[in-house]
All heavy atoms as TSV, in Angstrom:
chain	resi	resn	atom	element	x	y	z
A	1	MET	N	N	111.175	148.325	107.084
A	1	MET	CA	C	111.682	148.189	105.834
A	1	MET	C	C	111.404	146.773	105.223
A	1	MET	O	O	111.131	146.618	104.069
A	1	MET	CB	C	113.140	148.596	105.746
A	1	MET	CG	C	113.663	148.716	104.362
A	1	MET	SD	S	112.767	150.099	103.436
A	1	MET	CE	C	114.117	150.919	102.714
A	2	ARG	N	N	111.585	145.824	106.101
A	2	ARG	CA	C	111.384	144.392	105.644
A	2	ARG	C	C	109.873	144.213	105.251
A	2	ARG	O	O	109.608	143.473	104.319
A	2	ARG	CB	C	111.755	143.455	106.702
A	2	ARG	CG	C	111.540	142.038	106.283
A	2	ARG	CD	C	112.439	141.043	107.023
A	2	ARG	NE	N	112.101	139.714	106.942
A	2	ARG	CZ	C	112.227	138.988	105.909
A	2	ARG	NH1	N	112.867	139.439	104.871
A	2	ARG	NH2	N	111.860	137.708	105.827
A	3	SER	N	N	108.928	144.766	105.958
A	3	SER	CA	C	107.546	144.556	105.693
A	3	SER	C	C	107.210	145.177	104.351
A	3	SER	O	O	106.292	144.697	103.587
A	3	SER	CB	C	106.622	145.045	106.770
A	3	SER	OG	O	106.802	146.434	106.899
A	4	LEU	N	N	107.848	146.271	104.030
A	4	LEU	CA	C	107.614	146.931	102.748
A	4	LEU	C	C	108.119	145.991	101.555
A	4	LEU	O	O	107.447	145.971	100.535
A	4	LEU	CB	C	108.312	148.343	102.686
A	4	LEU	CG	C	107.993	149.174	101.562
A	4	LEU	CD1	C	106.407	149.503	101.430
A	4	LEU	CD2	C	108.740	150.533	101.701
A	5	SER	N	N	109.271	145.359	101.746
A	5	SER	CA	C	109.762	144.443	100.745
A	5	SER	C	C	108.829	143.325	100.571
A	5	SER	O	O	108.624	142.773	99.442
A	5	SER	CB	C	111.142	143.954	101.191
A	5	SER	OG	O	112.069	144.995	101.267
A	6	VAL	N	N	108.247	142.756	101.614
A	6	VAL	CA	C	107.295	141.630	101.544
A	6	VAL	C	C	106.047	142.126	100.772
A	6	VAL	O	O	105.521	141.344	99.946
A	6	VAL	CB	C	107.002	141.109	102.978
A	6	VAL	CG1	C	105.748	140.146	102.838
A	6	VAL	CG2	C	108.171	140.585	103.635
A	7	LEU	N	N	105.601	143.270	101.073
A	7	LEU	CA	C	104.420	143.853	100.346
A	7	LEU	C	C	104.716	143.978	98.919
A	7	LEU	O	O	103.897	143.582	98.057
A	7	LEU	CB	C	104.066	145.219	100.943
A	7	LEU	CG	C	102.820	145.923	100.269
A	7	LEU	CD1	C	101.634	145.127	100.437
A	7	LEU	CD2	C	102.701	147.298	100.790
A	8	TYR	N	N	105.846	144.480	98.526
A	8	TYR	CA	C	106.270	144.647	97.090
A	8	TYR	C	C	106.348	143.313	96.425
A	8	TYR	O	O	105.936	143.009	95.259
A	8	TYR	CB	C	107.553	145.423	96.932
A	8	TYR	CG	C	107.385	146.845	97.138
A	8	TYR	CD1	C	108.399	147.618	97.748
A	8	TYR	CD2	C	106.341	147.590	96.653
A	8	TYR	CE1	C	108.284	148.957	97.984
A	8	TYR	CE2	C	106.218	149.011	96.863
A	8	TYR	CZ	C	107.167	149.629	97.466
A	8	TYR	OH	O	107.125	150.996	97.660
A	9	ALA	N	N	106.876	142.272	97.185
A	9	ALA	CA	C	107.042	140.952	96.598
A	9	ALA	C	C	105.630	140.330	96.383
A	9	ALA	O	O	105.365	139.720	95.391
A	9	ALA	CB	C	107.791	140.095	97.506
A	10	PHE	N	N	104.732	140.583	97.344
A	10	PHE	CA	C	103.383	140.013	97.191
A	10	PHE	C	C	102.599	140.727	95.936
A	10	PHE	O	O	102.044	140.004	95.200
A	10	PHE	CB	C	102.577	140.307	98.442
A	10	PHE	CG	C	101.115	139.936	98.371
A	10	PHE	CD1	C	100.793	138.667	98.441
A	10	PHE	CD2	C	100.199	140.845	98.183
A	10	PHE	CE1	C	99.375	138.335	98.321
A	10	PHE	CE2	C	98.821	140.548	98.036
A	10	PHE	CZ	C	98.443	139.264	98.054
A	11	LEU	N	N	102.790	141.989	95.856
A	11	LEU	CA	C	102.096	142.703	94.740
A	11	LEU	C	C	102.685	142.293	93.408
A	11	LEU	O	O	101.979	142.188	92.499
A	11	LEU	CB	C	102.244	144.255	94.968
A	11	LEU	CG	C	101.426	144.877	96.126
A	11	LEU	CD1	C	101.662	146.335	96.263
A	11	LEU	CD2	C	99.908	144.548	95.956
A	12	GLY	N	N	103.970	142.181	93.400
A	12	GLY	CA	C	104.611	141.685	92.149
A	12	GLY	C	C	104.155	140.330	91.795
A	12	GLY	O	O	103.812	140.114	90.593
A	13	GLY	N	N	104.073	139.436	92.705
A	13	GLY	CA	C	103.499	138.075	92.438
A	13	GLY	C	C	102.103	138.163	91.970
A	13	GLY	O	O	101.721	137.290	91.089
A	14	ALA	N	N	101.349	139.043	92.593
A	14	ALA	CA	C	99.880	139.028	92.228
A	14	ALA	C	C	99.811	139.580	90.728
A	14	ALA	O	O	98.984	138.964	90.037
A	14	ALA	CB	C	99.187	140.033	93.135
A	15	ILE	N	N	100.660	140.463	90.371
A	15	ILE	CA	C	100.551	141.071	89.053
A	15	ILE	C	C	100.951	139.966	88.052
A	15	ILE	O	O	100.425	139.759	86.969
A	15	ILE	CB	C	101.436	142.270	88.872
A	15	ILE	CG1	C	100.833	143.408	89.699
A	15	ILE	CG2	C	101.630	142.753	87.461
A	15	ILE	CD1	C	101.625	144.694	89.885
A	16	VAL	N	N	102.064	139.195	88.378
A	16	VAL	CA	C	102.530	138.171	87.397
A	16	VAL	C	C	101.452	137.045	87.314
A	16	VAL	O	O	101.181	136.581	86.268
A	16	VAL	CB	C	103.912	137.593	87.887
A	16	VAL	CG1	C	104.293	136.341	87.128
A	16	VAL	CG2	C	105.016	138.729	87.721
A	17	GLY	N	N	100.847	136.748	88.457
A	17	GLY	CA	C	99.846	135.713	88.467
A	17	GLY	C	C	98.603	136.068	87.644
A	17	GLY	O	O	98.095	135.290	86.871
A	18	CYS	N	N	98.283	137.325	87.741
A	18	CYS	CA	C	97.066	137.911	86.904
A	18	CYS	C	C	97.449	137.857	85.405
A	18	CYS	O	O	96.666	137.461	84.585
A	18	CYS	CB	C	96.710	139.296	87.299
A	18	CYS	SG	S	95.863	139.346	88.895
A	19	ALA	N	N	98.700	138.249	85.110
A	19	ALA	CA	C	99.115	138.174	83.761
A	19	ALA	C	C	99.174	136.826	83.205
A	19	ALA	O	O	98.747	136.529	82.003
A	19	ALA	CB	C	100.513	138.833	83.601
A	20	ALA	N	N	99.624	135.879	84.015
A	20	ALA	CA	C	99.710	134.479	83.569
A	20	ALA	C	C	98.301	133.952	83.287
A	20	ALA	O	O	98.057	133.197	82.379
A	20	ALA	CB	C	100.413	133.609	84.643
A	21	ALA	N	N	97.458	134.249	84.202
A	21	ALA	CA	C	96.006	133.818	84.021
A	21	ALA	C	C	95.370	134.329	82.754
A	21	ALA	O	O	94.699	133.652	82.013
A	21	ALA	CB	C	95.146	134.262	85.245
A	22	LEU	N	N	95.689	135.649	82.442
A	22	LEU	CA	C	95.165	136.240	81.266
A	22	LEU	C	C	95.817	135.568	80.002
A	22	LEU	O	O	95.129	135.328	79.001
A	22	LEU	CB	C	95.527	137.778	81.179
A	22	LEU	CG	C	94.700	138.577	82.107
A	22	LEU	CD1	C	95.203	140.043	82.059
A	22	LEU	CD2	C	93.199	138.621	81.614
A	23	LEU	N	N	97.095	135.306	80.081
A	23	LEU	CA	C	97.727	134.758	78.912
A	23	LEU	C	C	97.354	133.267	78.642
A	23	LEU	O	O	97.347	132.807	77.508
A	23	LEU	CB	C	99.300	134.820	79.102
A	23	LEU	CG	C	99.876	136.174	79.024
A	23	LEU	CD1	C	101.321	136.127	79.434
A	23	LEU	CD2	C	99.642	136.768	77.653
A	24	PHE	N	N	97.039	132.567	79.649
A	24	PHE	CA	C	96.672	131.150	79.501
A	24	PHE	C	C	95.118	130.856	79.394
A	24	PHE	O	O	94.705	129.696	79.278
A	24	PHE	CB	C	97.246	130.238	80.637
A	24	PHE	CG	C	98.764	130.115	80.532
A	24	PHE	CD1	C	99.537	130.826	81.366
A	24	PHE	CD2	C	99.351	129.403	79.462
A	24	PHE	CE1	C	100.940	130.610	81.303
A	24	PHE	CE2	C	100.684	129.298	79.354
A	24	PHE	CZ	C	101.510	130.023	80.298
A	25	ALA	N	N	94.410	131.942	79.382
A	25	ALA	CA	C	92.904	131.884	79.256
A	25	ALA	C	C	92.685	131.404	77.828
A	25	ALA	O	O	93.309	131.880	76.879
A	25	ALA	CB	C	92.218	133.098	79.616
A	26	PRO	N	N	91.608	130.576	77.542
A	26	PRO	CA	C	91.299	130.256	76.211
A	26	PRO	C	C	90.631	131.335	75.419
A	26	PRO	O	O	89.408	131.461	75.328
A	26	PRO	CB	C	90.335	129.044	76.414
A	26	PRO	CG	C	89.740	129.236	77.762
A	26	PRO	CD	C	90.780	129.905	78.495
A	27	GLU	N	N	91.404	132.238	74.903
A	27	GLU	CA	C	90.938	133.430	74.241
A	27	GLU	C	C	91.834	133.739	73.086
A	27	GLU	O	O	93.100	133.459	73.142
A	27	GLU	CB	C	90.891	134.521	75.194
A	27	GLU	CG	C	90.249	135.783	74.692
A	27	GLU	CD	C	90.099	136.857	75.815
A	27	GLU	OE1	O	90.466	136.551	76.962
A	27	GLU	OE2	O	89.553	137.812	75.514
A	28	LYS	N	N	91.341	134.271	71.948
A	28	LYS	CA	C	92.180	134.667	70.829
A	28	LYS	C	C	93.167	135.703	71.299
A	28	LYS	O	O	92.876	136.529	72.120
A	28	LYS	CB	C	91.322	135.131	69.713
A	28	LYS	CG	C	90.555	134.073	69.020
A	28	LYS	CD	C	89.725	134.517	67.878
A	28	LYS	CE	C	89.924	135.949	67.329
A	28	LYS	NZ	N	89.000	136.313	66.248
A	29	GLY	N	N	94.368	135.635	70.695
A	29	GLY	CA	C	95.438	136.661	71.043
A	29	GLY	C	C	95.018	138.039	70.843
A	29	GLY	O	O	95.300	138.920	71.607
A	30	SER	N	N	94.279	138.396	69.745
A	30	SER	CA	C	93.930	139.751	69.449
A	30	SER	C	C	92.910	140.135	70.517
A	30	SER	O	O	92.959	141.360	70.864
A	30	SER	CB	C	93.355	139.852	68.013
A	30	SER	OG	O	92.227	138.913	67.895
A	31	ASP	N	N	92.040	139.309	70.906
A	31	ASP	CA	C	91.060	139.629	71.981
A	31	ASP	C	C	91.685	139.935	73.238
A	31	ASP	O	O	91.338	140.814	73.994
A	31	ASP	CB	C	89.947	138.644	72.132
A	31	ASP	CG	C	89.110	138.491	70.885
A	31	ASP	OD1	O	89.013	139.368	70.047
A	31	ASP	OD2	O	88.538	137.350	70.713
A	32	LEU	N	N	92.708	139.063	73.561
A	32	LEU	CA	C	93.445	139.243	74.793
A	32	LEU	C	C	94.169	140.548	74.833
A	32	LEU	O	O	94.130	141.283	75.855
A	32	LEU	CB	C	94.399	138.101	75.047
A	32	LEU	CG	C	95.271	138.173	76.160
A	32	LEU	CD1	C	94.509	138.196	77.502
A	32	LEU	CD2	C	96.324	137.081	76.199
A	33	ARG	N	N	94.840	140.919	73.812
A	33	ARG	CA	C	95.580	142.158	73.703
A	33	ARG	C	C	94.648	143.389	73.855
A	33	ARG	O	O	95.008	144.340	74.440
A	33	ARG	CB	C	96.387	142.220	72.488
A	33	ARG	CG	C	97.661	141.334	72.497
A	33	ARG	CD	C	98.241	141.081	71.146
A	33	ARG	NE	N	99.437	140.164	71.202
A	33	ARG	CZ	C	99.402	138.872	71.388
A	33	ARG	NH1	N	98.243	138.298	71.633
A	33	ARG	NH2	N	100.453	138.130	71.478
A	34	ALA	N	N	93.474	143.222	73.204
A	34	ALA	CA	C	92.483	144.363	73.383
A	34	ALA	C	C	92.015	144.481	74.772
A	34	ALA	O	O	91.849	145.595	75.296
A	34	ALA	CB	C	91.291	144.088	72.334
A	35	ARG	N	N	91.794	143.401	75.436
A	35	ARG	CA	C	91.360	143.330	76.848
A	35	ARG	C	C	92.486	143.945	77.797
A	35	ARG	O	O	92.131	144.712	78.626
A	35	ARG	CB	C	91.043	141.941	77.333
A	35	ARG	CG	C	90.200	141.936	78.491
A	35	ARG	CD	C	89.663	140.615	78.730
A	35	ARG	NE	N	90.442	139.845	79.721
A	35	ARG	CZ	C	90.432	138.537	79.866
A	35	ARG	NH1	N	89.468	137.868	79.274
A	35	ARG	NH2	N	91.164	137.992	80.785
A	36	ILE	N	N	93.738	143.618	77.449
A	36	ILE	CA	C	94.834	144.172	78.267
A	36	ILE	C	C	94.888	145.696	78.110
A	36	ILE	O	O	95.071	146.478	79.064
A	36	ILE	CB	C	96.176	143.533	77.900
A	36	ILE	CG1	C	96.176	142.067	78.390
A	36	ILE	CG2	C	97.333	144.235	78.509
A	36	ILE	CD1	C	97.432	141.284	77.867
A	37	LYS	N	N	94.703	146.111	76.804
A	37	LYS	CA	C	94.814	147.538	76.498
A	37	LYS	C	C	93.644	148.271	77.257
A	37	LYS	O	O	93.823	149.313	77.802
A	37	LYS	CB	C	94.697	147.732	75.042
A	37	LYS	CG	C	95.078	149.116	74.629
A	37	LYS	CD	C	95.188	149.165	73.094
A	37	LYS	CE	C	95.550	150.590	72.675
A	37	LYS	NZ	N	95.617	150.725	71.178
A	38	ASP	N	N	92.488	147.602	77.239
A	38	ASP	CA	C	91.312	148.288	77.948
A	38	ASP	C	C	91.480	148.409	79.438
A	38	ASP	O	O	91.279	149.414	80.042
A	38	ASP	CB	C	89.991	147.525	77.629
A	38	ASP	CG	C	89.519	147.669	76.260
A	38	ASP	OD1	O	89.926	148.597	75.540
A	38	ASP	OD2	O	88.748	146.783	75.788
A	39	ILE	N	N	92.119	147.359	80.037
A	39	ILE	CA	C	92.357	147.377	81.438
A	39	ILE	C	C	93.361	148.553	81.773
A	39	ILE	O	O	93.157	149.184	82.714
A	39	ILE	CB	C	92.879	146.008	81.943
A	39	ILE	CG1	C	91.746	144.960	81.847
A	39	ILE	CG2	C	93.442	146.104	83.378
A	39	ILE	CD1	C	92.225	143.560	81.990
A	40	LEU	N	N	94.382	148.523	80.938
A	40	LEU	CA	C	95.392	149.610	81.246
A	40	LEU	C	C	94.883	150.992	80.997
A	40	LEU	O	O	95.189	151.899	81.769
A	40	LEU	CB	C	96.648	149.365	80.332
A	40	LEU	CG	C	97.480	148.142	80.652
A	40	LEU	CD1	C	98.533	147.939	79.583
A	40	LEU	CD2	C	98.110	148.196	81.973
A	41	LYS	N	N	93.942	151.188	80.030
A	41	LYS	CA	C	93.330	152.516	79.857
A	41	LYS	C	C	92.508	152.918	81.026
A	41	LYS	O	O	92.439	154.053	81.389
A	41	LYS	CB	C	92.458	152.500	78.539
A	41	LYS	CG	C	93.338	152.736	77.356
A	41	LYS	CD	C	92.342	152.857	76.175
A	41	LYS	CE	C	93.107	153.110	74.917
A	41	LYS	NZ	N	92.292	153.340	73.700
A	42	LYS	N	N	91.758	151.921	81.589
A	42	LYS	CA	C	90.990	152.227	82.783
A	42	LYS	C	C	91.818	152.725	83.978
A	42	LYS	O	O	91.414	153.388	84.881
A	42	LYS	CB	C	90.181	151.004	83.235
A	42	LYS	CG	C	89.036	150.686	82.258
A	42	LYS	CD	C	88.243	149.476	82.731
A	42	LYS	CE	C	87.124	149.095	81.660
A	42	LYS	NZ	N	86.501	147.887	82.050
A	43	LYS	N	N	93.086	152.236	83.986
A	43	LYS	CA	C	94.041	152.546	85.052
A	43	LYS	C	C	94.786	153.899	84.695
A	43	LYS	O	O	95.599	154.271	85.505
A	43	LYS	CB	C	95.030	151.524	85.274
A	43	LYS	CG	C	94.435	150.193	85.700
A	43	LYS	CD	C	93.841	150.260	87.051
A	43	LYS	CE	C	93.279	148.967	87.472
A	43	LYS	NZ	N	92.543	148.916	88.810
A	44	GLY	N	N	94.424	154.455	83.536
A	44	GLY	CA	C	95.152	155.710	83.163
A	44	GLY	C	C	96.390	155.527	82.442
A	44	GLY	O	O	97.183	156.497	82.332
A	45	ILE	N	N	96.710	154.297	81.905
A	45	ILE	CA	C	97.860	154.070	81.213
A	45	ILE	C	C	97.525	153.825	79.781
A	45	ILE	O	O	96.771	152.920	79.406
A	45	ILE	CB	C	98.639	152.784	81.745
A	45	ILE	CG1	C	98.898	152.985	83.224
A	45	ILE	CG2	C	99.952	152.549	80.929
A	45	ILE	CD1	C	99.376	151.663	83.887
A	46	ASP	N	N	98.057	154.657	78.890
A	46	ASP	CA	C	97.671	154.566	77.489
A	46	ASP	C	C	98.852	153.925	76.657
A	46	ASP	O	O	100.003	154.348	76.678
A	46	ASP	CB	C	97.481	155.983	76.831
A	46	ASP	CG	C	96.780	155.862	75.473
A	46	ASP	OD1	O	96.275	154.803	75.141
A	46	ASP	OD2	O	96.869	156.874	74.778
A	47	PHE	N	N	98.580	152.774	76.054
A	47	PHE	CA	C	99.534	151.956	75.305
A	47	PHE	C	C	99.146	151.927	73.855
A	47	PHE	O	O	98.038	151.847	73.578
A	47	PHE	CB	C	99.631	150.534	75.790
A	47	PHE	CG	C	100.561	150.377	76.995
A	47	PHE	CD1	C	100.204	150.613	78.303
A	47	PHE	CD2	C	101.788	149.779	76.781
A	47	PHE	CE1	C	101.033	150.496	79.366
A	47	PHE	CE2	C	102.613	149.602	77.761
A	47	PHE	CZ	C	102.263	149.918	79.199
A	48	THR	N	N	100.207	151.907	73.016
A	48	THR	CA	C	99.883	151.539	71.571
A	48	THR	C	C	99.749	150.078	71.430
A	48	THR	O	O	100.198	149.288	72.319
A	48	THR	CB	C	100.915	152.118	70.644
A	48	THR	OG1	O	102.246	151.474	70.976
A	48	THR	CG2	C	101.162	153.692	70.838
A	49	ASP	N	N	99.323	149.628	70.253
A	49	ASP	CA	C	99.297	148.185	70.007
A	49	ASP	C	C	100.638	147.494	70.128
A	49	ASP	O	O	100.689	146.448	70.568
A	49	ASP	CB	C	98.565	147.966	68.570
A	49	ASP	CG	C	97.102	148.278	68.691
A	49	ASP	OD1	O	96.497	148.272	69.719
A	49	ASP	OD2	O	96.561	148.428	67.543
A	50	ASP	N	N	101.631	148.261	69.482
A	50	ASP	CA	C	102.978	147.670	69.603
A	50	ASP	C	C	103.500	147.523	70.995
A	50	ASP	O	O	104.186	146.518	71.399
A	50	ASP	CB	C	103.992	148.560	68.821
A	50	ASP	CG	C	103.645	148.612	67.296
A	50	ASP	OD1	O	103.142	147.487	66.735
A	50	ASP	OD2	O	104.044	149.504	66.641
A	51	GLU	N	N	103.195	148.496	71.857
A	51	GLU	CA	C	103.668	148.369	73.220
A	51	GLU	C	C	102.893	147.304	74.003
A	51	GLU	O	O	103.641	146.694	74.853
A	51	GLU	CB	C	103.401	149.769	73.913
A	51	GLU	CG	C	104.288	150.892	73.389
A	51	GLU	CD	C	103.888	152.244	73.910
A	51	GLU	OE1	O	102.686	152.524	74.168
A	51	GLU	OE2	O	104.788	153.142	74.181
A	52	VAL	N	N	101.671	147.132	73.710
A	52	VAL	CA	C	100.963	145.970	74.331
A	52	VAL	C	C	101.627	144.658	73.847
A	52	VAL	O	O	101.825	143.741	74.710
A	52	VAL	CB	C	99.394	146.005	74.010
A	52	VAL	CG1	C	98.708	144.744	74.483
A	52	VAL	CG2	C	98.856	147.244	74.604
A	53	GLU	N	N	101.927	144.595	72.619
A	53	GLU	CA	C	102.560	143.333	72.071
A	53	GLU	C	C	103.906	143.067	72.824
A	53	GLU	O	O	104.240	141.964	73.170
A	53	GLU	CB	C	102.808	143.454	70.555
A	53	GLU	CG	C	103.436	142.277	69.932
A	53	GLU	CD	C	102.541	141.034	69.953
A	53	GLU	OE1	O	101.306	141.260	69.835
A	53	GLU	OE2	O	103.015	140.050	70.006
A	54	GLN	N	N	104.688	144.099	72.986
A	54	GLN	CA	C	105.984	144.001	73.705
A	54	GLN	C	C	105.774	143.624	75.189
A	54	GLN	O	O	106.525	142.785	75.665
A	54	GLN	CB	C	106.728	145.384	73.672
A	54	GLN	CG	C	107.303	145.638	72.290
A	54	GLN	CD	C	107.932	147.107	72.237
A	54	GLN	OE1	O	107.877	147.801	73.282
A	54	GLN	NE2	N	108.495	147.429	71.094
A	55	LEU	N	N	104.727	144.194	75.751
A	55	LEU	CA	C	104.415	143.755	77.201
A	55	LEU	C	C	104.051	142.276	77.234
A	55	LEU	O	O	104.503	141.616	78.186
A	55	LEU	CB	C	103.299	144.634	77.708
A	55	LEU	CG	C	102.747	144.360	79.136
A	55	LEU	CD1	C	103.873	144.579	80.138
A	55	LEU	CD2	C	101.556	145.269	79.465
A	56	VAL	N	N	103.245	141.827	76.295
A	56	VAL	CA	C	102.866	140.448	76.350
A	56	VAL	C	C	104.048	139.506	76.179
A	56	VAL	O	O	104.177	138.514	76.845
A	56	VAL	CB	C	101.674	140.214	75.287
A	56	VAL	CG1	C	101.522	138.698	74.991
A	56	VAL	CG2	C	100.463	140.824	75.588
A	57	GLU	N	N	104.981	139.940	75.231
A	57	GLU	CA	C	106.118	139.115	74.964
A	57	GLU	C	C	107.083	139.060	76.256
A	57	GLU	O	O	107.583	138.070	76.558
A	57	GLU	CB	C	106.968	139.666	73.836
A	57	GLU	CG	C	106.258	139.472	72.446
A	57	GLU	CD	C	107.028	140.125	71.312
A	57	GLU	OE1	O	108.122	140.678	71.559
A	57	GLU	OE2	O	106.475	140.192	70.247
A	58	GLN	N	N	107.189	140.224	76.976
A	58	GLN	CA	C	107.921	140.184	78.116
A	58	GLN	C	C	107.343	139.272	79.234
A	58	GLN	O	O	108.099	138.620	79.938
A	58	GLN	CB	C	108.036	141.650	78.671
A	58	GLN	CG	C	108.982	142.604	77.811
A	58	GLN	CD	C	108.955	143.972	78.309
A	58	GLN	OE1	O	108.183	144.394	79.265
A	58	GLN	NE2	N	109.773	144.834	77.737
A	59	ILE	N	N	106.062	139.373	79.364
A	59	ILE	CA	C	105.385	138.637	80.415
A	59	ILE	C	C	105.536	137.190	80.047
A	59	ILE	O	O	105.818	136.307	80.874
A	59	ILE	CB	C	103.873	138.970	80.535
A	59	ILE	CG1	C	103.779	140.429	81.192
A	59	ILE	CG2	C	103.149	137.987	81.410
A	59	ILE	CD1	C	102.388	140.948	81.087
A	60	SER	N	N	105.343	136.819	78.723
A	60	SER	CA	C	105.488	135.406	78.291
A	60	SER	C	C	106.910	134.870	78.563
A	60	SER	O	O	107.133	133.717	79.049
A	60	SER	CB	C	105.280	135.262	76.807
A	60	SER	OG	O	103.928	135.648	76.629
A	61	ALA	N	N	107.877	135.772	78.402
A	61	ALA	CA	C	109.327	135.320	78.624
A	61	ALA	C	C	109.598	135.113	80.097
A	61	ALA	O	O	110.229	134.188	80.456
A	61	ALA	CB	C	110.207	136.414	78.075
A	62	GLN	N	N	108.945	135.962	80.916
A	62	GLN	CA	C	109.123	135.693	82.367
A	62	GLN	C	C	108.437	134.509	82.805
A	62	GLN	O	O	108.982	133.751	83.672
A	62	GLN	CB	C	108.447	136.895	83.142
A	62	GLN	CG	C	109.187	138.250	83.016
A	62	GLN	CD	C	110.593	138.146	83.796
A	62	GLN	OE1	O	110.683	137.485	84.749
A	62	GLN	NE2	N	111.516	138.806	83.228
A	63	ILE	N	N	107.321	134.116	82.313
A	63	ILE	CA	C	106.579	132.887	82.666
A	63	ILE	C	C	107.349	131.650	82.252
A	63	ILE	O	O	107.391	130.718	82.957
A	63	ILE	CB	C	105.192	132.857	82.065
A	63	ILE	CG1	C	104.343	134.042	82.766
A	63	ILE	CG2	C	104.535	131.588	82.233
A	63	ILE	CD1	C	102.987	134.231	81.967
A	64	GLU	N	N	108.043	131.723	81.076
A	64	GLU	CA	C	108.741	130.488	80.507
A	64	GLU	C	C	109.992	130.251	81.254
A	64	GLU	O	O	110.521	129.122	81.209
A	64	GLU	CB	C	109.047	130.741	79.071
A	64	GLU	CG	C	107.800	130.730	78.183
A	64	GLU	CD	C	108.036	130.944	76.710
A	64	GLU	OE1	O	109.144	131.287	76.396
A	64	GLU	OE2	O	107.167	131.068	75.977
A	65	GLN	N	N	110.493	131.199	82.048
A	65	GLN	CA	C	111.766	130.964	82.776
A	65	GLN	C	C	111.624	130.070	83.903
A	65	GLN	O	O	111.132	129.642	84.651
A	65	GLN	CB	C	112.367	132.376	83.273
A	65	GLN	CG	C	112.886	133.131	82.136
A	65	GLN	CD	C	113.447	134.421	82.607
A	65	GLN	OE1	O	113.470	134.725	83.832
A	65	GLN	NE2	N	113.967	135.281	81.743
């Protein structure tokens, strides 16, 4: 059970790290949001523009803490 927790912690960290890299990349915000939406669509997750905006705000808030 402990190894499963370590795996989840690693995966969570990797996701947050990728999100941080995307957010801090020198790219226009609208282009970044479109890229996030495309990545999620490829994974089978369909988001509206408002939902992508909320996701970006949540990730930004997590990074600032």
